[in-house]
N, C-alpha and C positions, 0 to 999 in steps of 0.2 A: 504494500500500500504506500505509494509515493507521497500522497497527500500534498499536492502542490497548492500551497496557500499563498496569500498575498505577501507574507513576510518571509518566504523561503524560496531561494532561487538556486540552491546547490544541485537540484535535480533537473535543471533546465539544460542538461547536456547528457551526451551518451556516457561520459565518464562518471557523472553523478549517479545516473541510473544504474550503471554497472557496479558502482560502489555499494549501493543499497542491495542490489540483487546478490552480490557476493556474500553479504551477511545473511540474507534470508535463505539462500541456498547452501550456505556453509561451504563456499568455494573461495579459493585464494584469488585476490584481485591481481591481475598481471600488470606489473609496472611497465611504463613506456620509457625507453631511452633510445636516443638517436644521435649518432655522431658519424658523419661521413669522412672517412680517412683516405678516400681515394685520390684526393688532390690537395695541393697546398692551398691554404687560405690566408689572405692578408688579415692582420689584426684590425678590429674596428676602431681602436684608439688612434690609429693613424689618420682617420678621416672624420672622426666625430668625437665630440667632447660634451660633457654634461656639467652644468653649474647649478647649484642649489642655493636658494636664498631663503634663510630662515628655517623654521621647523615645518616640515612638509607632512601632511596628514594622508599621504597616499604612497603606494609602492609602484615603481615604474621600471620597466626593462626594455632596452632598445637593442635591436639587431639591424644589420645592414646586408643588402644583397644586390649584386649586379645581375640583371636579367636581360636575356636576348629576346625571349618570347615566353608569355605566360600561357600554359595549356591547362585546360580543365577536362579531366577524363569523364567519359560518359557515366561511369558509376557514381561519381560525385554529383554530377548534374541530376541523375535519377534520384539519388538520396535527398538532395535538396528539394526536389519537386515533391517527394513523398511527405516531407514535413512542411510543405507549403511555404518554403522560402523562395521569394521571387528571384528568378534567374536574371542576371544582369551582366555587368562587366566581369570578365573571366577572373580578374584579380579579386573583385568583390566576392565572386563565388567561392574562391579558395579561402578567403578570410571568413566568410559566413560558415563554411563547412568546418574550418578549424575551431571556430567559436562554438559551433553546435556539438562538436566532438569532445572538446576539452572543457568548455565552460569558462575559459579565460577570455577576457575582453581584449581584442586585437584590432589595431588600426594600422594603416599604411600611408606613408607620405612620399611624395616625389622628391628624392634626394637631390636631384640636380637643381630644383627650384630653391632648395634650402641652403645650398652651399654659399659660403662667404669666405673668400680667399682659399678656395679649394678644401674647405673644411666645414663641417656642420656643427654649429654651436647651439646646444640645447640649454635653455634656461628654464628652471622650474621654480615657481614661487606660489605662496599661499595668498590668494586675492582676498579671501575671507575665510572664516571658519567653515570647513567642509568644501571649499571651492579652491581647487589646485589648478593653476593656469600654466600652460607650456608655451613659451615664446621662442621663436627662431628668427634670426635677423630682425630683432626688435619688433616682431609682429606676432600676435597671438595665433597659434595654429590649432589649439584645442583646450577645452576645459575637461579635465580627467573625469570620465564617466558620464559626461553630459553631451558634448558635441565636438565636432571637428570642422575646421575651416575647409570649405570646398575648393579653395584656390590651390592649396598645397597638397590636396588629396592625391594619393597614388592611384594610377590606372594601369590597365594591361599594356599600355604603350610606354610606360616609364621604364627607363633603362637602369636607374639606381633607386632602390626602394629602401626607405627607412621604416622598419616595423616597430610598433610600440605595443607592449602588453601592460595592462594597468589593473590596479585593485584599489578601491577606496571603500571604507566602511559605509554601508548603505544608510545607516541611521544618521550619520553626519551629512551625507550627501543629500538625502531627501529633505531634511530640515532646512539645509542651506538653500536648496533650489526652490523650496516652497516660499522662501522669503524674498527671492528675486525672480524676475521674469526672464529666465534664461531660455534660449532656444534649445530644444532637446532633439537628439536624433534617435534612430531605431535601437541603439545599444543602451540607451538610458533605462529601458524597461528591465534589462538584465542587471545592470549595475545597481538599480534602486532596490532590487530584490535580493541581491547578494550574489556576486560572481565568484569564480574559483580564484583562490589567492596564490596558487602555484604558478607564478608567471613564467619560470624557466620551462616548465612542462608545456605551456602553450606555445612558447617560441620554438622549442625543439620539434613539436608536432607540425607547426607551420613550415619549418625548414624541411622537414621530412616530405610533406606532400608537394612542396615547391620543387625541391631538388629531384624528387622521384619522377615528376611529370613534366618538368620544364628545364630547358637549358639555362642554368643560372649558376652563380657562385655566391655562397653565403660567407660573409666575413666571420673570422674566428672571434669568439667571445661575445660578450654583451656589456652594455652600459647599464648598471643597476643602481637604483636608488630605493632604499627601504626606509619606512617610517618606524618610529618607536611604537611597539605594540606589546601589551601585557595581556596574556590569555586570561579569560574569565575562569575562575575556579569555583566549583560548586561542591559542597559537602553533601554526599548522598548516603542516606541511611536505607539500606536494602529492605529493612522491615517496613519503613514508611512507604517505599516504592510498592511493596507487596500489598500494603493496606490500601493504597490508591488504586491498584489494579483490581484488587479483590480476589487475588489468587497467589499462592506461594510460588515464587520464582527463586531458584537457587542463586545465591550471590555470585557464584562462579560463572553462571550463564549471563548474568547482568554485566559482569566485567568483560566477558568475551564479546558480547554484542557491542558494547561501547567502544572497545578497542578496534573492532573491525569497522565501525562507523567513523573512525578517525580521532576518537577522543583519547587523550593521554591520561593514564591512571597514575597519579603521583603518590597516592597513599591508599593502601588496602590492608585493613586489619579487621578481622571478624566480619561484622556486618556494615562497617563504616568504610566509605570510599570517598576519596577526593579526586574530582574529575577536572581536567583542563579541557576547555571547550575549543575545538579547532576553529581556525579563523574563518573558514567558509560557512560556519554555522552560527551566524550572528543572532539567529532567532532563539537560541538556547539561553535562557536566563535563570531558571530555577529548577528545583527538583521535579516540579510538575511537567516541565518540558522534557526532562530526562526520562520520566515515566512514559510520556507519549512516544518517545523513540523506542522504548522497550516494547510497548504494545504494538507499535507499527511493524516491528520486525517479527514478533511472535505471531501476530495476526489476531484481529479482534474476534474472529470466528473460532479461534483456538482457546479462547478464554471462557471458562464455564460461566453460564448465565446464572445470576443470583438475584433474588428479590432485593430491592433497595431497602436498606434499613435506615430510617430517618428518625434519629433520636435527638430531641432538643436538649442542649446542655443546660445545666442548672444555672439560671440567671440570678438566683437569690444570693445576696451577700449582705454584709452588715450595713452598708450604706443604704441599700434598698429597704431593709427592715426598719432602719431608723427613720427613713422618710415616711414609710407607711405608718409607723407609730405616731410620728408628729401629725400626720394628716388625720389620723383617728382622733387624736387629742383636739385638734381644731374643730372637727365635726361635733365632738361632744360638747366642747365649750360653746360653740354656736347654738347647739340645741338647748342649752340652759339659758339662753337669752343674752349671751355675751357677744360683743363685736370684736373682731381682730384689729389690733392696733399695730402699726408699723412705725417705728421711730428710729432716729439716728443711733449709731453706736457711741455717739458722743454725748456729753452732759456738761452742765455748768459746775465747774470745780467748787465754786463758792457755796452752792446749794448742797452738794455732797458733804462738804466739810461742816456746814451749818447743821445738818441733820445727823451728823455722827457716822457717816459711812466712810469706809476705807477709800483712800485716793492713791493714785500712782505717785511714786517719787518724781521729783522735777526732771531728773535725767531720763526717765522713761516716758515722759508725758509728750503730748502732741506739740510739735515745734511750729507748725504752721496751721492753726485751726481755721476751719471754714467760716466760723462766726465767733464773735466774742463770747456768747453764751453757750458755745459748744467747743470748749477749750480743753477737754480731757476725755479719755475713754471712760465709759460708764462702768461703775462697779455694782450697780443695781438698776433694774428696769422700773422700780416703783416710782421714782421721781419723775421719769418720763411719762408714766401713766397718770400721775397726779396733774401734770401739766395738761395732758389731753382732757382729763375730767374738768379741769378749770375752764378750758376753752368751751367745752360743751355746756357747762353751767352758764357761761356768758351768753350762749346762744339760746338760753331759756329752757334747756333740757332739764327734766325733773328726775329722770331715772337713767343712770349711765352705768352700763356694765361693759368692761373691756378686758381683753387678755392679750398677751404678747409672748411669743416664743422667740428668744434671741440670745445673743452672746453678751456676757459680762466679763470683766477682767478683775483679777486680784491685784495686790500691791506689787507683785512681781511680773505683772502684765501677762500672766497666763490666762488663757481663755477657757471658759466653760459655758454651757448653755443652760438656761433656766426658763421656766414658764412662770409668768407673773399675771395674777388676776386681781381685778379691782371692781368694786361695785359701790356706787354712791347714789343716795337719794331714795326714791320710792321703790318698794319691792313689788308693786303691782300697779296696774294702770288705774287711773281714776274712773270710777263707774258708779252706777246707781247702787250697786251692792255695797259699796263702802261710802255712800253719800258724798262722793267727790273728794274723800279724804283717805287716800291710799296710805297703807302702813309703810313706815320707813324700813329699810333693810336693818336686820339685827344679826347678832352673832350666829344664832342657830340657823337662820335662813341662808346666811353666807356659807356656813359649813355644809349645808345640804347641797348648795350649788357646787361647791368644791368637790364634794364626794361624787357628784354626777359626772365630773370631768376626769378625775384621777382614780376613782374607785375607793375601796375601803382603806382607811388610815386611822391612826390613833393620835390623840392630843395629849401632850404632857406639859409641865410647867415651862414657860418660855425662858430660854437662856440667851437669846439674841438681844443685842443692845443697839438701839439707834433712836433718834428723836421722833420717828414715825410710830413707834410701837406704844400702844396703850398699856399702862401699868397693870390694869385689872382685866382687860379683855384681850388677851393674847395667849398664844401657845406655840410650842414647837410641834412640828408635824413628823410623826414616825410612820414611815412607809416600809412595810415588811420588817418592822423592828428597827429600822435605821433612820436616824434624824437626817432630814433632807431639806428642811425649810421651816417657815413659820407662817402663822396666820394672825392677824391682829386688826383691831379697830384702830382707825387713824387717831393719833393723839389729838386732843382738843386744841392744843396750841397750833399744831400744824394745820388742822382743819380750818381754824380761823384765819391763818396766814394765807391759805389758798382760797378762802371764801367759798367753800363747797358744803354739801350736805354731809350727814353721817356717812362715813366711808369705811369699807373693810378691804384689807389688802392681804394677799398671800403670794409668796415667792418660793418656788420649789426647784431644786436641781433636777434637770432632765435625766441625768445618768441614773438617779435612784428610781425613776419611774419606768425604766425600760422593762418590757415584759420578759419574764423568764420562762424557761421550759418547765411546765407544771405537770407532774405525774398525776394521772387520774386516781381518784380514791373511790373505794367502794361505798355505795349508798345503802343504808339499812332499809330493809323492806318492812320493818316493824314500826309501829306507831310510837312517836315521841311524846314527851310530857313537859309542859311548862310549869314551873313552880316559882313563886315569889318568896323572897326572904327579906324581912325588914329587921335591921339591926341598929343599935345605938352605939355610936363610936365617938371618939374625940373630935371636936369641931375642926381641929387643925390637921387631921389625918386626911391625906389625899386618896382619891379612889384608886389611883395607880398602885398605891401600896397595898390596898385591899386586893386588887386584881392579881398582884404578884403572889400573894399568899395563897389565893385560891388555885392559881396555875401551878404552884409547886406541888399540889396534891397529885396531879397527873392522873385524874380519874378517867377511865376508859369510856364510861357512859356519859360523862359530862361533856357535851358537845359545844355548848356556847353559854355565855352569861354576859350581862350588861346592865348598867344602872338604869332605873326607870323613874326614880323619885328621890329627892333630897328635901328633908323637912326640918325646920328649925323654929323653936319658940322659947319663951321665957322659962317654961316649965322644964325644958331640957338643960338649961344652964349652959355650961361649956361643952355640951354634947350636941350631936345632930343625928337625925334618923336617915338612914340610907336603905333604900329598897333596891334589891338586885333580882333580876329575872334570870332563871336558869332553864336551859333546855337539856333534857335528859333523854337518851335514846340508846338502846342496845343493838348491836349488830347481829345477835344470835337468838334473841327471844323477845317476847312481849314483856315489858317490865311489870313486876308485881309491886304492890304497895310497899312491901318490906324493902325492895330494891331501891325505890325512890327515897324512902326514909333513911336508908343507909347512906346514900350520897349526901343528902341534906345534913345529916348528923355529922359526917366527916367534915363538911365545909364549916359548920357552926363551931365544932371543936377547934378547928385550925384558927378561925377568926378570934375565938375567945382567948387562945393561947398567944397569938402573935399581935393582935390588934386590941386586946382587952374589950372586945365587942360583947354586947349583951343583946339577948332577943327582946325585941320591942313588944 
C-alpha cells in the first residue's frame, strides 16, 4: 500500500516504489552504481566552479557533459507514454525519465551560453528563507525546486550541457513560495512533496542513460554543495506501537521493517528504539507516523479486526471536586435567600486595624494600590460585606442577606479561602400576616440559615477576638469537631458606625467544609424512642460540658441527644433547669421499658457524679 498522500513524495519514482516493495516482499533492494572507465574524462573543475554565499538551505550537485547528439530509445519513449509524461525534446525526455526512475530533481543548462572566459561560474545564495537562487554570469538561471530560466535551458541541440540535481526540504520551500508569487514549473509538484535526496545517484543514472544511448563524454567528478542537516530522531516504544495497531508485533520485525525503509536505528534495547528518520521522509514526525509505516508494510488486511473499545478517562480531580463543592454551596446559600457578593481582594488598612483584624506587615503590603481605600490585601471578607450592606441600606433596602466565597490573607501573606455570610434587617417580608411589621433577624434565625448552607455544626464559646464580635451573642463554629470559624451578632458600636440594622455575620474556612468520603452505616429496622430528661445544674455550667459527659458513656443504643429547654427563676437561685431530649434505638431488637430505663439511669448517674446534677 503506497498511500500517496499530499505530504509524501518519496514514492513518486520507480526507485521509491521498489524500495517499498523490497520491504513488503522481503527482497534485497539492488543498489545502482555506474562508472564508465572506457575512456579518459576531463575533470569538471577545469571548466566550472561553484561559489556559495552565506548559509544555503539546499543541496546541489553539478555535472558536465559534451554531447554530439542526444538519442532517446524507443523503450524510454514507450515508458514515458505509459505514465502519461508528455513527449517533447529528446533531452527533456531523458531528464523526465531519469527523474521518474530515481526521484531526484534534475535540470539541464546550455553550457556554452553560461561560459564566461571559457569557464562556468556558478553562484548560489539564499534570497530568503526557503528560497535558494542560482546565478550564472550575474543572471538568475533558477530558483532551486521552483523554476528554471528558459533562456539558458539545455536542449537536444546543445553541445555542452550543465546538469544540476537538487534537494530542498519541502516544508521550507512550500512556506516560502506561499509567501511570494513565484512562477512555478512542472518539477515544483515533486519538490513540494519531497524528492529523493541522493543527488549522486540521480546524476550517475542520468550519465548512464546518456552515455549508453548517445555519443557524448561526461566530465569526471561533480561540483557538490551540501547544507547542514540534522536527522529527526524519534523514540519508539514497541509496546505503544502495538497498542496503536491493536495487535502484537515483535520488536525485531519492527526494527527490520524500519531498517529496510531507510530508517537508521541508533538505539535498540528491549522494547525501546531510537529511530533516525531518512531525509527523503520529511513526513515522519512522531510515533504515530512510524506506526503507519509498520501497518502499511504489514498490510491493513493482515491485521485482525477488533471491536473499538472506547473508554472515557477519568476526568474527576481535586480541582473539579472543589469547584462542584463551591457551586453547591452557592446554590444552597441562594436558596436560603442570600445574594452572592463579589468584592475586591483589597481592603482599607485603617478599617482593618480599627476593628482589630490582622494586617500585613508594611514590607508585604501593596506598593501601588488601585485606590486609597483599597490599600492592602484583605484578611477578612466581613468588612467588605458590611460595606455592601451599608450601600444597600442607603438604597432603602430593609432586608439584606449576602454571602461571598473568596480569598483572604494572613500576616505572612499566605492565602486561604473562606465563605462569609451576613444578614441584616428584617427576617421576613412585610405583609398582612405581620401587620407590616416584619420581625428582625435574630441569632436563632441566622443559625438556621447557616445550617441550611453548610449543614450540621456545633457552637461553643467564642475564642475569636475583633471589634465586630458581640460579647454575648457569638460562638465558635465546630464542623466535624474542628473549629473552623465563628458566628456573631454585629457589635452595637460597629452597627452604629455603619448605620445599619441588627446584623449577624459568620466566616468559615472552606478547607474545613470540604466533603469527605463517608462510609455508609446500617439503619435499624426497629422503632426508636424519644425520652426527655430535665435536670438542675449550676447556672455557670455550659451545655458543652454536659454533652461531653454524656458522650463519654458511649452507649450503643443512645443515638442522639440535644437540649430543648433552659429555664431559670428566683426559686432556683444559682441553678438552672436544662431539658435534654434523647433518642434511643437498638439495632437488634425492639426496646423494652427496662432497656430504656437502663440508658436513662446511666446518663443520670454520670451527670450526678460529674456535673452535680439533680433530677428536677
